[in-house]
N, C-alpha and C positions, 0 to 999 in steps of 0.2 A: 507491185502485181506484176505476174510474169507478164510479158512481151513488150511492156512497156521500156519508153526510153530507159529509164532511171534502173531498171532490173537489169536490162541487159550492160549499162554501165558499171554495176555493181559486179555482175559477174566476168567484165572482162578486169578490174581492178582486183577482184579475188587470184583470177587465173595468172596476172601478173606478179603476185605475193606467192604464190606456189613454186613459179616457176624460179623466184628468186631463193626461196629457201631450198630446193630443187640443187640450185647452183654452189648454194654455201656446206649442203651435205656431201658433196661430192668432192667439195675442197678438204671437208674434214676427213672422211674417207680416205683420204693419197696422204695424211699427215702422220705425227707422234705427238702424243700428249705426255709434256714432261708435267707433275703434280707434284709441287711442295706441300710440307706440313699436311701427309694425306692423311692421318688420325685426325684432323679436324674437319678435312674438305670431306671424308665419308661419312663424319658424324651424323645422322639422323636427323638431330633435333639443332643442330649448330650451323648448318649449312642446308636451311631449306627455303623455298620460294613460294610466296604463294601469292598471286596476282587476281584478285577478285574482278569478275566483269558484272555487267548489266545494271538495273535495278534494285534497290537496295529494297528489301521486303521484311515486315517483323518476324520475329522467331515464334516458335509455337509456346503457347503458355505465356504470352505478354500480352496480349488483347482477346478481348472479349468479355460479356456478361457474367460469367462466372468463374473465368481463367486470369482477369488481368493481374499480371503481375506475381503468376505463380512460380514461374521460371525461375525466378530470383528468392521468391519469398520463402520458398521450402527450402532451399540452403541456409539462408539467414539464420530461419528458425534451429534448423539443425546443428548449425555453428554456435548461437546461441546458449545453446545447454553446455557446450564445452567451456565457451566463456563464463557461463552463471555457476558451474562446477569449481572455477575459478576464483568467484570472488564477486563477479561483476552481476549487477541486477539483470532480471529477465525482461526483455523488450515486451512478450506479449503478456498483459495484466492477467488475463483470467488461465492463464496457465501457470502464470504466479501464484493464483489464486488455488490452484487443484492440488491438493492433496497426495493423488497419485503423481503429478508432476514434480513435487517436492519431494519426495518419497527417490523418486529417481535421481534427481539431481545430488541427493545427497548420499545416494549410492554410487554414482559416477565419481563425485567426489574424492569416495574413498579408495576408488577402484585406479583412478589416476594418481591418488598417492603411492598407493602400491605400486604402479607401476615405475615412478618416478624411484623410488628406493630399488626398485630390481634392475634399475637403469634400461627400462624398453621406452621411456620418455624421457626428455630433456624439458628442464624450465625455463633454461637462458639460450638466446635472448627472450623466447618466450616458447609456450608447449610445442613442443617437435615430436614428433613419433619417428622412433629411431628402430623396432621392430615391429614388422608387419603381421607377426604370428599376434602378439600381444594385442594388434587391433581385431584380428579376425575373431578369436578366444572369446574376449573380455570385454573391449570396449563394443563392438558391433551388435551383439544381441541388446545392449541397456539401450545402446542409440537408435536400434531399432522399434523397441517399447516405444522409444520417447516421439519417432517419426508419427507410431499410431495415434498418438496421441494430438500430432499436430493433422495427421489429417483427419480424424474424428473432426476436430475444430474446424477443418474446412471443409466440411460435409460429405466426406466419404461414409458412409456407415451402411453401405448394403455388406459390406464384409464384417465378420466378428474379428474382436480384435488377434485371435490367434490364428485366423486365416491371413489376414493382413500380414502379420508378424511372420507367418511361413513364407509367403511369397515375398517380403522384403530380405529376407534371410537368406530362402533356397529357390527362390522363383518358382514355388509351386504353388498352382491355384485350384479351386475346385472346380468341378466340372462346368459348374454350371455358372463362373463367372462370367460368362458374356453374356448372359442373360437379364443378371444382375446389375451388372456394373455400365455404366453408359461410357461411348468413348473418351469423352474426356477422363471419366475417373480411371480406365485401365491406362490413359497416356499417364496419369497423375504417378498412381503407383509404379509404373516402369521408370520415370523419370525421380522417383525417390528411392527405389533399389539401386539406379544407377549413381545415385549420389553415397549410398550406405558404401559399395561396392568397390567402385574407381576412383571418385571424384573427392570424395572426403580424403582418404588414405592420402592420396596425393598430394593435396593442399595442405594436411598436417605434416608431409616429409621436407616442404619447403622452406626456407628460412627467407624471411623479410629483409629486403634491405640487401639480400645478397644473392636470390635466386630471384625473387620479383620485388616490386613494391610502386609508390607512387611517386612522378616528377615530382621533387620539390619546388616551393616557388623561384629558387635561382636556377634549376636546372630546367624548368620550364620554361623563365624569359630567355636564357641561351637558347634552348630549343627552336621556341619561337622566332628567334633572331634569326639562327640558321634555315629553319623550315617555317617561311610564315603561312601554309598551307599546309600544316601538322592537323590528321585528321583530329577531331573531335575524339573518338575512343581515346586515342593515345594522351591526351591532355586530362582525360576525368577517371582513365582506370588504369587497372594496374598494368604493368608495363614488364618484359624481361630485363634481368640485369646480369649481367656478364663480370661484376666483383662485387667486394662491398662498397655501398654507395656510388656504383658506376652502373647507370641505366643503359640498354643499348641504343645504338642510335636513330634506328629507325623502325626496330622489328617491333612485332607485336604477338599475342597469343591468338591461334586461332581458331580452336575450340571454346565456343561460347560459353559451356558449363566451367572450363578451367578458368578463363578470365572471370567467370562472375563470382566463384570460388575464392579465388586470390585478389579480388577487388576487395569481396567482404571483407577477407583476412587484413589485409592493407590497412581500411578505414578502420579497422577496431585496433589494430595494435599503432599504428604510427597515427591517427586520429584526424580529422579533417584539417583541412589547410585554412586559410582567411578565405580564399574565394568559393570554398565549396561553404562555408557557413554563410557568408555574404548570399550566395544562393538562396539557401533556405530561408533566410531572414525574409529576403525581399518575396518569396512566396508568401511567405505568411501574410507580409505587409499587404499583397495584393488580394489575398482570401479576405483578408480583413478588412481592405475598403468594400469587400461588397456582401460583407454582411452587415445584416440590420440588428438595432438594440443596444444597450450599453457596451462598452469596450469590454468590461468584466465578464460579460456573457458570452462574447460572439467564440466562436469555436477557436479562431486563429488564435486570439489572446489566451484562452484557456490551454493549448496546447505549447503556447512557449511558456506558457507559468508552468507547465509540466516539466518543460526542457530544464527551468531553472532549478527547480524544487530536488530534481533526479541530480542535480550536479551538488545539493548541501545548501543553496542559498534561496532566497527569497524574492521575488517581485515586490516591488515597491507598492505598500497600500494593499497587498494580498492577505495579510496576516495581521495579528491580534498582539500588538507590542504591550510587552511586559513592562508597561510604565504605568506608576501612579494617575499621573494626568488624565491617561487615555481610560483608566480605569474610572477615573471621578467621570468623566464627559460620558463614557458609555454607557454606568450605572445610571446618571443620574436622565441621559435620555430616553432611558425606558420606562421611567416613571413621568415623562412627559408623553411621550406616547402611549402610556397606559390612561394618563388622565385625560388626554384628548379625546379617548376614545371613550370615556366617559364624561364630556365636558354636559355641565349642564345648561338646561333651557332657560330663557328668560322667568319662565311661570316657575321652573324649580326656584329659580333666586328669589323670585318675590313669594314665593310658600314659605322660603327660610326664612327670609327679612320679617315676615308675619308674624309666624311662630315666635321667634327670638323678639319681638317688639321693636320691629324696625331696624335692628343692629346686624351687622355683619358678623359671620361665624368665628368665633375664636381660631386661632392658628394649631388647635389641637386635632382637626378633624382635614383629613386630605394629605396628597403630595405637599411636601413644603413651597416645591417651587409655586405651586397653583394660588398659594395665599400672595402672591405678590401686586395682584393685581385684582380689580373688584370687577364681580360677577364672573371670574372665570374669561374676561377678555384678553389678559394678559397686557398688553402696549397700552390700550386705552385706558384702565383703570389707573396704571402707573402713573400717567401721563398727567391723568388729572387730579391725583394725590400731588403730584409735586408743584403742578400749576397752579393749586392754591395755596403751597404754602406747607403743606403737611408732609412727613417723613416717613410714612406707613410703607409707601412702596417701598422706597430704597431700603428701611430696613427690613422688610423681610425679604427683598432679595439677597439682603447681607446674613438673612437668618438661612436663606438656603444653602449661600456661597459656604458659609460656615461649616451645616449639616453635612456637606458633601465631603467638605475636608476630613470631618471627624469620622464619617463612613471610610474614607481613604485610608485612616490609620489603623481603623481597625480591621482591615479587610486584605488579605497577602497578597502579594504582586504576583504568586502563580494562577490565581483567580483569575486574573488578565489575559490569560495566554489561554482562554477556554475555547477559541478559534472564532469567537463572533467577530462580523463585519463590523467593525467598531467606527470603520470612513463612514460608514452611512448613519450610523448612531452621531459623529459629529456635524453629517451634514443636518440630518434633524435636529442636533442642538443649534445649529445655524440659524436655521428658521425658525425655531422659537424665541432667540436672541433676538430677530427680525424684527420682533413685534415689539419689544420693549422701548420705553422711551431713553432720550439719550440720557438723562440726569441716572436713570436706574442703571443702564447699559454701563454707564462709565463707572458708576459703584461697584457694580458684578465685576468689570473686568478688574478694578483695581484691589479688591477683595481676594481675586482669584489668583492674579500674581502674585501678590503680596505671600498668602499661605502657601504656595507651591515655591516660591523661591525662597523663604527659610529656609525650606527642609531641604534645598542643595540638590531637586530634581530638574530634571533638563527634559523638552520634550524633541523628538524629533520629526516623527511622521506627525502628529498635531499640529507642528508647525505649519508644514507644507497644506493640510486641510483647511485651516483658520485663514492664512493668506489667501489661499486660492479663493476663499469664502469673500474675503475681505476685497479682494481683485474683483470678483464678480458683482459686488454690491455700488449700487450707483448712490445709496444713502449714506450722505457723511457721518450720520449718528451711529450707525451699522460699522463703518469703515474706522471709528474711532475707538468703539469697544472692543472689537475684535482685534485692533493693533493694541491696547493694553494688556489684552489676555497672550496675545504671539509675543512681543514683544519682548527680546531679550533670551530666549530658549534655542538654544544650539546644544546637539548633542555631543560630549566630552569626545576628542580622538581617541582611537586606541590608545590605550596605554597609559593615559591621563586621569591623576583623579578628578573628579568633580570640582569645578570652580567654589569656592569659599561661599558662603550664606552670606548676599548681600540684598539689602532690599531694593527692587525696583525703583529707577525713577518714577515720579508720579505723574499719571495721567495728564494732558493740558484739560484745563475744565471750561469750558466758555464762560460769559460774564454771568450767566444763569449759575451760580455752582449751587450745590445742595445746598440744606439748611444742616444747621448747626447740630439737631439730632440724627441726619444722617452722617453726618462725618462720625460722633461719638459712637453710632453704629459701626461704624468699620473699625476704630480703633478695638472697639470691643471682643474683637474674632481674637480667640486664644492662642499664643504664640507655641509653636511645636515646644519650647522648651520650658513654656510655664507650667507649675505644679499641677494645674486643672488638666490639662492634657495627657491624657491615657495613650501610651504608647506600648505598641504589642513589638516584641525580637525579630528583628527582619523586616518587618512591616514596609519600613521606609527606606529600605537599602536600594540605592540605584542599581540601576541594570546593568548589566556587565557589561564593557566598554566595547565589543565587540556583536554588541546584540543588532544594530542596524547595518555595520560594516559590509556586508555580505547582500544588501538589498540591490538590487540591478534596477534599473527604471523602465519601467510596463513596455510593451510593443509598442504603441501607437506612439511612444514619446521619445522611441529611438532614432538617433541620427546618423544612417548608417554611412555617413559620409565624412564623421566624427573619429580619426584613428585612435584617439584615446577610448573612446565607448567600442570600437570594435575590439580592439585590444584586448581590453577585459572581458569581452563575452567572449571570446576565442579562447582565453585560457580557462575560461569556467566550462564553457559548452563543448571543445573541440574531440575529448573522447565519451561523450555521452552515448550511450549507445541507442538511446532512441532520435537522436538527432542524426545519427549516421543511418540510420534504418529510414528514417523520413528522406533525407538526401539522395541514398539509393533508390528505394521505391519510386517517389515522384518524382524525380529530378536526372539522375545520372543514367540507370538502366533503360529507361524508355527513352531516350535520347541516343542510345550506344547499341542496344541488343537489336540489331538489325542484322541483315545476310545478303550476301549476292548469288543467285542460284546459280551459277557459271564462273569456275575461277582457273587460272593454269596455276601448275603448281608442277615444281621440280625441287630436285635435290643432288647434293654432293655424289649422293650412290650412284648416278646417271652417268657418271664420269668412268665409275670402276667398271662398267662390263664394254663390250665391243660396238655396244648401238651406235657412237661418233667415231671413235678413234679406235682401230687395229691394234695400233701398239702405243701402250701407255705404260711411262716410268714413275716410278712413285718412289718418294724417300721423304725421311721424318728427320728430325734433330738437328743439332749443332754441324 
């Protein structure tokens, strides 16, 4: 406050600083300047000093209800068109589904090939612009049409496509544009035109790891050792390089749009570092923890699943494997669900018994599995039959297993890969199995394991599902039955043939063993090699060895402290453009795209005039 003691002290301090600067200036005015390597000192881009002052404020188009992240989303989507023309997938899925966008990408691909053939562009080490005229005459009009599609998607719909293209190419706007466009939309158009005319050709003419690049983990560790207070922007964004793989020691790019463009290009060319990938995964885990519902339906898990699928792999449990065991369980569970929906009531059962003279219906009606117990009750009927010494419950369950195996032989493996969530079918199967008595369950497990083991099939995903149900169950009967089904099924390693067909060890049977009739029913299941077993060509062939090898753990099961898991994910995801986009859009740019309103700026050119030294002696060379 003027007049206060603090104000007076501040004025006195500024006066002392000014007097010291005047004394230094008088000394310089009476001196001569010797300048070595004058070509380097007077270079405006190699001897520039920028010293920002004041509080950091967010850049325009980085915050706000309708413009969050537009400062970097527009250039990312613009560069994405060039990467897509070179074969990379489009990050924006809606643009990837647009016929106009796909037609533009195809035309852009043709023009890039023509430019490479005419040596206006260079393909190694990456796409590099050699002739600015080729960009202005050929690439710029196509990219302007692409930007119109991007701006239309960003709700810039007050101008026609022709009017927007004319402004992007020639800065010509309609007379009434001020009335039709809001201030934000006008800024959006100006930013897009600046990128198309100035920033994009500059980015395309720079070589990654020569003119700019990311600090590698080793370079980052060495820089942090020398400068523990190194700015966050230098750690996370592209920095100037002074030679091949030699980053500058402390300098950064001063223009925010230049650093945005070069950082996008660096991440697309070099890929994510492990620290970058961990930041994305930690963010997804944090989002997942705050989202309700099953893991498979949470948005964070769905985004992670898309990352993995874009990399050409699959998250474990997210697809229906082409496996005969999965096919049998899935098809049988469908029957179970259908029969459960049509469960008969006690009155229906009593009416059926009365009409049939007190006898239950024969096994020709309804799904096979429903005939396992009495009255449609499942476990209760089977338990009653076995408790009285009868074998009808076990025999009917054995018939169900045999029929399912026969259907397995007659259905192609390709049908199993129909995209059904077969994990849910297995869970439904487990809930059905839990209602079956111990003897019937053991018979079902032994019969199913015997049939499938004889065919040389191995389960991978079914194993984990069945063991999970087994671990979650406190019923010893269910644990024993599921163990009989799950034992001995391991997917063959890559390049190894399936192990020879060997019968599995018989499940342990308690003292109350099944009756002789039920044992005969188990032995009556036809062998795959028997003459009565009909086999179609290719139906029982094992899945390819690498079918499951690319499956990765789901997000909720990841251990981000496990180096082996992190290495696997990094090798899979580090160059997926969708992961790069989310890193920059949600983590890196929001942290770094800030500016200070005041800065001190100087360069070596200030030494070339008479402002500081009246006499200047300059030389260069050896």
